[in-house]
Legacy VTK file of the C-alpha trace (Angstrom):
# vtk DataFile Version 3.0
C-alpha trace
ASCII
DATASET POLYDATA
POINTS 62 float
0.663 10.203 -6.862
1.954 10.408 -10.407
1.015 8.044 -13.209
4.350 6.192 -13.069
3.930 5.485 -9.447
0.380 4.267 -10.005
1.351 1.967 -12.781
4.342 0.667 -10.728
2.102 -0.091 -7.675
-0.563 -1.703 -9.902
1.945 -4.045 -11.390
3.476 -4.902 -7.989
0.121 -5.684 -6.624
-0.578 -8.009 -9.646
2.695 -9.821 -9.147
2.141 -10.118 -5.394
-1.362 -11.570 -5.945
-0.002 -14.181 -8.388
2.624 -15.307 -5.847
0.732 -14.989 -2.599
1.079 -17.865 -0.214
-2.374 -17.639 1.312
-5.922 -16.951 0.021
-6.165 -14.012 2.434
-3.016 -12.444 1.075
-4.189 -13.080 -2.469
-7.423 -11.298 -1.816
-5.710 -8.270 -0.202
-3.467 -7.993 -3.306
-6.459 -8.304 -5.706
-8.161 -5.531 -3.704
-5.058 -3.444 -4.216
-5.067 -4.210 -7.980
-8.604 -2.857 -8.204
-7.707 0.179 -6.147
-4.749 1.179 -8.359
-6.792 0.404 -11.512
-9.483 2.784 -10.314
-6.822 5.503 -9.521
-5.285 5.060 -12.946
-8.699 5.394 -14.668
-9.414 8.569 -12.581
-5.989 10.071 -13.518
-6.640 9.343 -17.130
-10.091 11.075 -17.097
-8.722 13.977 -15.167
-6.085 14.470 -17.934
-8.528 14.082 -20.798
-7.188 10.776 -21.946
-9.274 7.755 -23.107
-10.023 5.354 -20.426
-8.762 2.217 -22.253
-5.734 1.577 -24.374
-2.192 2.864 -24.387
-1.882 6.613 -23.900
-1.440 8.560 -27.091
-1.206 12.238 -27.783
-4.921 12.882 -28.100
-4.662 16.688 -28.034
-5.747 18.394 -31.154
-3.029 19.365 -33.598
-1.890 22.982 -33.410
LINES 1 63
62 0 1 2 3 4 5 6 7 8 9 10 11 12 13 14 15 16 17 18 19 20 21 22 23 24 25 26 27 28 29 30 31 32 33 34 35 36 37 38 39 40 41 42 43 44 45 46 47 48 49 50 51 52 53 54 55 56 57 58 59 60 61
């Protein structure tokens, strides 16, 4: 899954958690929020980006 898809799914899970009608649904969406946050962190590490903050061009200047 590419970064855009991960970010999209993470944001949807956050919105769904905020608007869930039941506690059970809310817990499920919060679990998904955590799942996608973990996958985003893994993607960033795999691509040599800092774990926190907005992505920047962190490659050395040529």
